[in-house]
PyMOL Python script that loads the backbone (N, CA, C, O; Angstrom):
from pymol import cmd

cmd.read_pdbstr("""\
ATOM      1  N   UNK A   1       9.306 112.103  24.810  1.00  0.00           N
ATOM      2  CA  UNK A   1       7.951 112.601  25.016  1.00  0.00           C
ATOM      3  C   UNK A   1       7.772 113.984  24.408  1.00  0.00           C
ATOM      4  O   UNK A   1       7.938 115.000  25.083  1.00  0.00           O
ATOM      5  N   UNK A   2       7.434 114.010  23.137  1.00  0.00           N
ATOM      6  CA  UNK A   2       7.218 115.273  22.446  1.00  0.00           C
ATOM      7  C   UNK A   2       5.746 115.404  22.088  1.00  0.00           C
ATOM      8  O   UNK A   2       5.007 114.420  22.052  1.00  0.00           O
ATOM      9  N   UNK A   3       5.339 116.633  21.827  1.00  0.00           N
ATOM     10  CA  UNK A   3       3.979 116.879  21.373  1.00  0.00           C
ATOM     11  C   UNK A   3       3.060 117.258  22.512  1.00  0.00           C
ATOM     12  O   UNK A   3       3.448 117.224  23.680  1.00  0.00           O
ATOM     13  N   UNK A   4       1.845 117.617  22.163  1.00  0.00           N
ATOM     14  CA  UNK A   4       0.840 117.996  23.152  1.00  0.00           C
ATOM     15  C   UNK A   4      -0.540 117.957  22.513  1.00  0.00           C
ATOM     16  O   UNK A   4      -0.663 117.749  21.307  1.00  0.00           O
ATOM     17  N   UNK A   5      -1.566 118.155  23.310  1.00  0.00           N
ATOM     18  CA  UNK A   5      -2.942 117.986  22.843  1.00  0.00           C
ATOM     19  C   UNK A   5      -3.341 118.974  21.756  1.00  0.00           C
ATOM     20  O   UNK A   5      -4.262 118.695  20.989  1.00  0.00           O
ATOM     21  N   UNK A   6      -2.677 120.116  21.671  1.00  0.00           N
ATOM     22  CA  UNK A   6      -2.982 121.092  20.629  1.00  0.00           C
ATOM     23  C   UNK A   6      -2.705 120.581  19.227  1.00  0.00           C
ATOM     24  O   UNK A   6      -3.126 121.190  18.243  1.00  0.00           O
ATOM     25  N   UNK A   7      -1.993 119.456  19.133  1.00  0.00           N
ATOM     26  CA  UNK A   7      -1.673 118.875  17.831  1.00  0.00           C
ATOM     27  C   UNK A   7      -2.830 118.066  17.254  1.00  0.00           C
ATOM     28  O   UNK A   7      -2.750 117.603  16.117  1.00  0.00           O
ATOM     29  N   UNK A   8      -3.894 117.892  18.015  1.00  0.00           N
ATOM     30  CA  UNK A   8      -5.042 117.103  17.555  1.00  0.00           C
ATOM     31  C   UNK A   8      -5.958 117.968  16.702  1.00  0.00           C
ATOM     32  O   UNK A   8      -7.102 118.236  17.068  1.00  0.00           O
ATOM     33  N   UNK A   9      -5.436 118.399  15.560  1.00  0.00           N
ATOM     34  CA  UNK A   9      -6.202 119.249  14.650  1.00  0.00           C
ATOM     35  C   UNK A   9      -6.120 118.702  13.231  1.00  0.00           C
ATOM     36  O   UNK A   9      -5.264 117.876  12.913  1.00  0.00           O
ATOM     37  N   UNK A  10      -7.013 119.171  12.402  1.00  0.00           N
ATOM     38  CA  UNK A  10      -7.076 118.713  11.012  1.00  0.00           C
ATOM     39  C   UNK A  10      -5.764 118.977  10.285  1.00  0.00           C
ATOM     40  O   UNK A  10      -5.200 120.068  10.376  1.00  0.00           O
ATOM     41  N   UNK A  11      -5.296 117.988   9.578  1.00  0.00           N
ATOM     42  CA  UNK A  11      -4.117 118.144   8.741  1.00  0.00           C
ATOM     43  C   UNK A  11      -2.807 117.735   9.383  1.00  0.00           C
ATOM     44  O   UNK A  11      -1.796 117.623   8.690  1.00  0.00           O
ATOM     45  N   UNK A  12      -2.795 117.509  10.689  1.00  0.00           N
ATOM     46  CA  UNK A  12      -1.538 117.146  11.354  1.00  0.00           C
ATOM     47  C   UNK A  12      -0.991 115.816  10.848  1.00  0.00           C
ATOM     48  O   UNK A  12       0.215 115.678  10.640  1.00  0.00           O
ATOM     49  N   UNK A  13      -1.861 114.851  10.653  1.00  0.00           N
ATOM     50  CA  UNK A  13      -1.416 113.566  10.119  1.00  0.00           C
ATOM     51  C   UNK A  13      -0.901 113.681   8.701  1.00  0.00           C
ATOM     52  O   UNK A  13       0.031 112.977   8.312  1.00  0.00           O
ATOM     53  N   UNK A  14      -1.502 114.563   7.932  1.00  0.00           N
ATOM     54  CA  UNK A  14      -1.042 114.793   6.561  1.00  0.00           C
ATOM     55  C   UNK A  14       0.362 115.385   6.554  1.00  0.00           C
ATOM     56  O   UNK A  14       1.205 115.003   5.743  1.00  0.00           O
ATOM     57  N   UNK A  15       0.602 116.322   7.467  1.00  0.00           N
ATOM     58  CA  UNK A  15       1.933 116.930   7.565  1.00  0.00           C
ATOM     59  C   UNK A  15       2.953 115.872   7.959  1.00  0.00           C
ATOM     60  O   UNK A  15       4.026 115.792   7.362  1.00  0.00           O
ATOM     61  N   UNK A  16       2.627 115.061   8.958  1.00  0.00           N
ATOM     62  CA  UNK A  16       3.536 114.007   9.400  1.00  0.00           C
ATOM     63  C   UNK A  16       3.817 113.018   8.270  1.00  0.00           C
ATOM     64  O   UNK A  16       4.965 112.628   8.058  1.00  0.00           O
ATOM     65  N   UNK A  17       2.791 112.619   7.558  1.00  0.00           N
ATOM     66  CA  UNK A  17       2.964 111.698   6.433  1.00  0.00           C
ATOM     67  C   UNK A  17       3.851 112.302   5.357  1.00  0.00           C
ATOM     68  O   UNK A  17       4.684 111.610   4.772  1.00  0.00           O
ATOM     69  N   UNK A  18       3.674 113.576   5.098  1.00  0.00           N
ATOM     70  CA  UNK A  18       4.512 114.260   4.112  1.00  0.00           C
ATOM     71  C   UNK A  18       5.976 114.276   4.502  1.00  0.00           C
ATOM     72  O   UNK A  18       6.853 114.101   3.657  1.00  0.00           O
ATOM     73  N   UNK A  19       6.239 114.486   5.789  1.00  0.00           N
ATOM     74  CA  UNK A  19       7.626 114.483   6.267  1.00  0.00           C
ATOM     75  C   UNK A  19       8.223 113.087   6.110  1.00  0.00           C
ATOM     76  O   UNK A  19       9.341 112.935   5.619  1.00  0.00           O
ATOM     77  N   UNK A  20       7.475 112.077   6.526  1.00  0.00           N
ATOM     78  CA  UNK A  20       7.957 110.696   6.409  1.00  0.00           C
ATOM     79  C   UNK A  20       8.257 110.349   4.955  1.00  0.00           C
ATOM     80  O   UNK A  20       9.321 109.808   4.651  1.00  0.00           O
ATOM     81  N   UNK A  21       7.338 110.654   4.069  1.00  0.00           N
ATOM     82  CA  UNK A  21       7.525 110.332   2.644  1.00  0.00           C
ATOM     83  C   UNK A  21       8.700 111.079   2.039  1.00  0.00           C
ATOM     84  O   UNK A  21       9.436 110.526   1.222  1.00  0.00           O
ATOM     85  N   UNK A  22       8.881 112.333   2.434  1.00  0.00           N
ATOM     86  CA  UNK A  22      10.004 113.098   1.880  1.00  0.00           C
ATOM     87  C   UNK A  22      11.337 112.522   2.349  1.00  0.00           C
ATOM     88  O   UNK A  22      12.306 112.502   1.590  1.00  0.00           O
ATOM     89  N   UNK A  23      11.391 112.056   3.588  1.00  0.00           N
ATOM     90  CA  UNK A  23      12.625 111.437   4.078  1.00  0.00           C
ATOM     91  C   UNK A  23      12.890 110.106   3.380  1.00  0.00           C
ATOM     92  O   UNK A  23      14.030 109.800   3.030  1.00  0.00           O
ATOM     93  N   UNK A  24      11.843 109.322   3.179  1.00  0.00           N
ATOM     94  CA  UNK A  24      12.019 108.049   2.472  1.00  0.00           C
ATOM     95  C   UNK A  24      12.444 108.274   1.030  1.00  0.00           C
ATOM     96  O   UNK A  24      13.229 107.495   0.490  1.00  0.00           O
ATOM     97  N   UNK A  25      11.942 109.320   0.401  1.00  0.00           N
ATOM     98  CA  UNK A  25      12.331 109.635  -0.977  1.00  0.00           C
ATOM     99  C   UNK A  25      13.804 110.013  -1.067  1.00  0.00           C
ATOM    100  O   UNK A  25      14.423 109.902  -2.125  1.00  0.00           O
ATOM    101  N   UNK A  26      14.359 110.462   0.060  1.00  0.00           N
ATOM    102  CA  UNK A  26      15.778 110.816   0.097  1.00  0.00           C
ATOM    103  C   UNK A  26      16.653 109.642   0.511  1.00  0.00           C
ATOM    104  O   UNK A  26      17.868 109.791   0.640  1.00  0.00           O
ATOM    105  N   UNK A  27      16.046 108.472   0.720  1.00  0.00           N
ATOM    106  CA  UNK A  27      16.820 107.273   0.998  1.00  0.00           C
ATOM    107  C   UNK A  27      16.811 106.805   2.439  1.00  0.00           C
ATOM    108  O   UNK A  27      17.486 105.828   2.764  1.00  0.00           O
ATOM    109  N   UNK A  28      16.066 107.469   3.317  1.00  0.00           N
ATOM    110  CA  UNK A  28      15.978 107.010   4.698  1.00  0.00           C
ATOM    111  C   UNK A  28      15.230 105.680   4.744  1.00  0.00           C
ATOM    112  O   UNK A  28      14.288 105.463   3.982  1.00  0.00           O
ATOM    113  N   UNK A  29      15.650 104.801   5.634  1.00  0.00           N
ATOM    114  CA  UNK A  29      14.891 103.574   5.879  1.00  0.00           C
ATOM    115  C   UNK A  29      13.543 103.966   6.477  1.00  0.00           C
ATOM    116  O   UNK A  29      13.452 104.974   7.178  1.00  0.00           O
ATOM    117  N   UNK A  30      12.505 103.192   6.215  1.00  0.00           N
ATOM    118  CA  UNK A  30      11.177 103.566   6.713  1.00  0.00           C
ATOM    119  C   UNK A  30      11.118 103.841   8.216  1.00  0.00           C
ATOM    120  O   UNK A  30      10.507 104.824   8.633  1.00  0.00           O
ATOM    121  N   UNK A  31      11.734 103.004   9.025  1.00  0.00           N
ATOM    122  CA  UNK A  31      11.666 103.209  10.476  1.00  0.00           C
ATOM    123  C   UNK A  31      12.430 104.460  10.897  1.00  0.00           C
ATOM    124  O   UNK A  31      11.988 105.189  11.785  1.00  0.00           O
ATOM    125  N   UNK A  32      13.567 104.711  10.266  1.00  0.00           N
ATOM    126  CA  UNK A  32      14.342 105.917  10.565  1.00  0.00           C
ATOM    127  C   UNK A  32      13.579 107.156  10.132  1.00  0.00           C
ATOM    128  O   UNK A  32      13.563 108.162  10.841  1.00  0.00           O
ATOM    129  N   UNK A  33      12.952 107.085   8.977  1.00  0.00           N
ATOM    130  CA  UNK A  33      12.144 108.209   8.492  1.00  0.00           C
ATOM    131  C   UNK A  33      11.000 108.492   9.453  1.00  0.00           C
ATOM    132  O   UNK A  33      10.711 109.651   9.751  1.00  0.00           O
ATOM    133  N   UNK A  34      10.353 107.449   9.935  1.00  0.00           N
ATOM    134  CA  UNK A  34       9.223 107.625  10.851  1.00  0.00           C
ATOM    135  C   UNK A  34       9.673 108.243  12.168  1.00  0.00           C
ATOM    136  O   UNK A  34       9.060 109.202  12.638  1.00  0.00           O
ATOM    137  N   UNK A  35      10.733 107.713  12.770  1.00  0.00           N
ATOM    138  CA  UNK A  35      11.223 108.266  14.037  1.00  0.00           C
ATOM    139  C   UNK A  35      11.645 109.722  13.877  1.00  0.00           C
ATOM    140  O   UNK A  35      11.286 110.573  14.690  1.00  0.00           O
ATOM    141  N   UNK A  36      12.401 110.000  12.836  1.00  0.00           N
ATOM    142  CA  UNK A  36      12.879 111.362  12.593  1.00  0.00           C
ATOM    143  C   UNK A  36      11.714 112.312  12.371  1.00  0.00           C
ATOM    144  O   UNK A  36      11.683 113.408  12.931  1.00  0.00           O
ATOM    145  N   UNK A  37      10.767 111.895  11.564  1.00  0.00           N
ATOM    146  CA  UNK A  37       9.613 112.744  11.255  1.00  0.00           C
ATOM    147  C   UNK A  37       8.779 113.041  12.490  1.00  0.00           C
ATOM    148  O   UNK A  37       8.321 114.169  12.671  1.00  0.00           O
ATOM    149  N   UNK A  38       8.578 112.049  13.337  1.00  0.00           N
ATOM    150  CA  UNK A  38       7.780 112.262  14.551  1.00  0.00           C
ATOM    151  C   UNK A  38       8.439 113.297  15.452  1.00  0.00           C
ATOM    152  O   UNK A  38       7.757 114.164  15.999  1.00  0.00           O
ATOM    153  N   UNK A  39       9.742 113.218  15.612  1.00  0.00           N
ATOM    154  CA  UNK A  39      10.443 114.190  16.461  1.00  0.00           C
ATOM    155  C   UNK A  39      10.375 115.579  15.850  1.00  0.00           C
ATOM    156  O   UNK A  39      10.028 116.533  16.546  1.00  0.00           O
ATOM    157  N   UNK A  40      10.696 115.719  14.573  1.00  0.00           N
ATOM    158  CA  UNK A  40      10.643 117.040  13.920  1.00  0.00           C
ATOM    159  C   UNK A  40       9.240 117.629  13.972  1.00  0.00           C
ATOM    160  O   UNK A  40       9.065 118.814  14.255  1.00  0.00           O
ATOM    161  N   UNK A  41       8.250 116.801  13.699  1.00  0.00           N
ATOM    162  CA  UNK A  41       6.849 117.229  13.686  1.00  0.00           C
ATOM    163  C   UNK A  41       6.433 117.749  15.068  1.00  0.00           C
ATOM    164  O   UNK A  41       5.836 118.820  15.179  1.00  0.00           O
ATOM    165  N   UNK A  42       6.748 116.992  16.103  1.00  0.00           N
ATOM    166  CA  UNK A  42       6.367 117.386  17.460  1.00  0.00           C
ATOM    167  C   UNK A  42       7.119 118.626  17.921  1.00  0.00           C
ATOM    168  O   UNK A  42       6.525 119.514  18.533  1.00  0.00           O
ATOM    169  N   UNK A  43       8.405 118.700  17.641  1.00  0.00           N
ATOM    170  CA  UNK A  43       9.178 119.878  18.039  1.00  0.00           C
ATOM    171  C   UNK A  43       8.691 121.126  17.316  1.00  0.00           C
ATOM    172  O   UNK A  43       8.592 122.196  17.918  1.00  0.00           O
ATOM    173  N   UNK A  44       8.391 120.998  16.053  1.00  0.00           N
ATOM    174  CA  UNK A  44       7.870 122.145  15.300  1.00  0.00           C
ATOM    175  C   UNK A  44       6.552 122.618  15.898  1.00  0.00           C
ATOM    176  O   UNK A  44       6.306 123.821  15.984  1.00  0.00           O
ATOM    177  N   UNK A  45       5.713 121.689  16.306  1.00  0.00           N
ATOM    178  CA  UNK A  45       4.434 122.057  16.926  1.00  0.00           C
ATOM    179  C   UNK A  45       4.660 122.748  18.264  1.00  0.00           C
ATOM    180  O   UNK A  45       4.050 123.780  18.545  1.00  0.00           O
ATOM    181  N   UNK A  46       5.534 122.183  19.088  1.00  0.00           N
ATOM    182  CA  UNK A  46       5.801 122.766  20.400  1.00  0.00           C
ATOM    183  C   UNK A  46       6.401 124.160  20.291  1.00  0.00           C
ATOM    184  O   UNK A  46       6.062 125.045  21.077  1.00  0.00           O
ATOM    185  N   UNK A  47       7.276 124.358  19.338  1.00  0.00           N
ATOM    186  CA  UNK A  47       7.979 125.637  19.204  1.00  0.00           C
ATOM    187  C   UNK A  47       7.212 126.680  18.406  1.00  0.00           C
ATOM    188  O   UNK A  47       7.673 127.813  18.264  1.00  0.00           O
ATOM    189  N   UNK A  48       6.073 126.321  17.895  1.00  0.00           N
ATOM    190  CA  UNK A  48       5.291 127.297  17.125  1.00  0.00           C
ATOM    191  C   UNK A  48       4.613 128.318  18.026  1.00  0.00           C
ATOM    192  O   UNK A  48       4.161 129.361  17.553  1.00  0.00           O
ATOM    193  N   UNK A  49       4.540 128.027  19.319  1.00  0.00           N
ATOM    194  CA  UNK A  49       3.961 128.943  20.309  1.00  0.00           C
ATOM    195  C   UNK A  49       2.527 129.336  19.990  1.00  0.00           C
ATOM    196  O   UNK A  49       2.143 130.484  20.211  1.00  0.00           O
ATOM    197  N   UNK A  50       1.738 128.418  19.482  1.00  0.00           N
ATOM    198  CA  UNK A  50       0.347 128.706  19.141  1.00  0.00           C
ATOM    199  C   UNK A  50      -0.625 128.158  20.185  1.00  0.00           C
ATOM    200  O   UNK A  50      -1.830 128.384  20.073  1.00  0.00           O
ATOM    201  N   UNK A  51      -0.134 127.451  21.186  1.00  0.00           N
ATOM    202  CA  UNK A  51      -1.025 126.893  22.192  1.00  0.00           C
ATOM    203  C   UNK A  51      -2.018 125.926  21.582  1.00  0.00           C
ATOM    204  O   UNK A  51      -1.661 125.110  20.733  1.00  0.00           O
ATOM    205  N   UNK A  52      -3.266 126.019  22.017  1.00  0.00           N
ATOM    206  CA  UNK A  52      -4.299 125.116  21.510  1.00  0.00           C
ATOM    207  C   UNK A  52      -4.940 125.615  20.229  1.00  0.00           C
ATOM    208  O   UNK A  52      -5.920 125.032  19.767  1.00  0.00           O
ATOM    209  N   UNK A  53      -4.411 126.676  19.646  1.00  0.00           N
ATOM    210  CA  UNK A  53      -4.921 127.208  18.371  1.00  0.00           C
ATOM    211  C   UNK A  53      -4.007 126.810  17.222  1.00  0.00           C
ATOM    212  O   UNK A  53      -3.951 127.503  16.205  1.00  0.00           O
ATOM    213  N   UNK A  54      -3.303 125.719  17.371  1.00  0.00           N
ATOM    214  CA  UNK A  54      -2.318 125.274  16.395  1.00  0.00           C
ATOM    215  C   UNK A  54      -2.988 124.778  15.118  1.00  0.00           C
ATOM    216  O   UNK A  54      -3.967 124.032  15.161  1.00  0.00           O
ATOM    217  N   UNK A  55      -2.446 125.203  13.990  1.00  0.00           N
ATOM    218  CA  UNK A  55      -2.889 124.733  12.678  1.00  0.00           C
ATOM    219  C   UNK A  55      -1.763 123.927  12.041  1.00  0.00           C
ATOM    220  O   UNK A  55      -0.594 124.102  12.386  1.00  0.00           O
ATOM    221  N   UNK A  56      -2.114 123.058  11.124  1.00  0.00           N
ATOM    222  CA  UNK A  56      -1.099 122.279  10.414  1.00  0.00           C
ATOM    223  C   UNK A  56      -0.120 123.196   9.690  1.00  0.00           C
ATOM    224  O   UNK A  56       1.071 122.893   9.617  1.00  0.00           O
ATOM    225  N   UNK A  57      -0.601 124.300   9.160  1.00  0.00           N
ATOM    226  CA  UNK A  57       0.276 125.243   8.452  1.00  0.00           C
ATOM    227  C   UNK A  57       1.299 125.879   9.388  1.00  0.00           C
ATOM    228  O   UNK A  57       2.385 126.254   8.946  1.00  0.00           O
ATOM    229  N   UNK A  58       0.971 126.008  10.674  1.00  0.00           N
ATOM    230  CA  UNK A  58       1.934 126.529  11.652  1.00  0.00           C
ATOM    231  C   UNK A  58       3.115 125.573  11.794  1.00  0.00           C
ATOM    232  O   UNK A  58       4.263 126.003  11.900  1.00  0.00           O
ATOM    233  N   UNK A  59       2.827 124.291  11.793  1.00  0.00           N
ATOM    234  CA  UNK A  59       3.879 123.279  11.904  1.00  0.00           C
ATOM    235  C   UNK A  59       4.762 123.309  10.663  1.00  0.00           C
ATOM    236  O   UNK A  59       5.985 123.216  10.767  1.00  0.00           O
ATOM    237  N   UNK A  60       4.155 123.437   9.504  1.00  0.00           N
ATOM    238  CA  UNK A  60       4.926 123.495   8.258  1.00  0.00           C
ATOM    239  C   UNK A  60       5.872 124.689   8.272  1.00  0.00           C
ATOM    240  O   UNK A  60       7.035 124.566   7.889  1.00  0.00           O
ATOM    241  N   UNK A  61       5.379 125.843   8.712  1.00  0.00           N
ATOM    242  CA  UNK A  61       6.214 127.045   8.753  1.00  0.00           C
ATOM    243  C   UNK A  61       7.356 126.904   9.750  1.00  0.00           C
ATOM    244  O   UNK A  61       8.457 127.393   9.498  1.00  0.00           O
ATOM    245  N   UNK A  62       7.113 126.247  10.870  1.00  0.00           N
ATOM    246  CA  UNK A  62       8.128 126.097  11.910  1.00  0.00           C
ATOM    247  C   UNK A  62       9.120 124.991  11.591  1.00  0.00           C
ATOM    248  O   UNK A  62      10.224 124.978  12.135  1.00  0.00           O
ATOM    249  N   UNK A  63       8.752 124.081  10.734  1.00  0.00           N
ATOM    250  CA  UNK A  63       9.561 122.895  10.461  1.00  0.00           C
ATOM    251  C   UNK A  63      10.970 123.230   9.991  1.00  0.00           C
ATOM    252  O   UNK A  63      11.927 122.577  10.405  1.00  0.00           O
ATOM    253  N   UNK A  64      11.110 124.217   9.152  1.00  0.00           N
ATOM    254  CA  UNK A  64      12.445 124.587   8.653  1.00  0.00           C
ATOM    255  C   UNK A  64      13.377 124.975   9.790  1.00  0.00           C
ATOM    256  O   UNK A  64      14.578 124.712   9.715  1.00  0.00           O
ATOM    257  N   UNK A  65      12.857 125.588  10.832  1.00  0.00           N
ATOM    258  CA  UNK A  65      13.682 125.991  11.973  1.00  0.00           C
ATOM    259  C   UNK A  65      14.113 124.784  12.800  1.00  0.00           C
ATOM    260  O   UNK A  65      15.167 124.822  13.435  1.00  0.00           O
ATOM    261  N   UNK A  66      13.337 123.737  12.806  1.00  0.00           N
ATOM    262  CA  UNK A  66      13.679 122.531  13.562  1.00  0.00           C
ATOM    263  C   UNK A  66      14.739 121.711  12.848  1.00  0.00           C
ATOM    264  O   UNK A  66      15.569 121.069  13.491  1.00  0.00           O
ATOM    265  N   UNK A  67      14.715 121.731  11.530  1.00  0.00           N
ATOM    266  CA  UNK A  67      15.658 120.933  10.750  1.00  0.00           C
ATOM    267  C   UNK A  67      17.037 121.572  10.737  1.00  0.00           C
ATOM    268  O   UNK A  67      18.050 120.875  10.804  1.00  0.00           O
ATOM    269  N   UNK A  68      17.077 122.883  10.651  1.00  0.00           N
ATOM    270  CA  UNK A  68      18.356 123.588  10.575  1.00  0.00           C
ATOM    271  C   UNK A  68      18.917 123.799  11.910  1.00  0.00           C
ATOM    272  O   UNK A  68      19.995 124.379  12.042  1.00  0.00           O
TER     273      UNK A  68
END
""", "prot")
cmd.dss("prot")
cmd.show_as("cartoon", "prot")
cmd.util.cbc("prot")
cmd.orient("prot")
């Protein structure tokens, strides 16, 4: 159970799709890419500490910290 209502903003689906596609381009199976991307995407959003003012760019900036 990751994520929260603050993620319902413009561009969030685009960010998630980008993560999924980048993982598939690296050879991940589609289902594995989707599961992995959803977790990384949600954790990056939760850890961005932006509350309900979350932007898609905040998730992108936080994403590197979730992967490493």
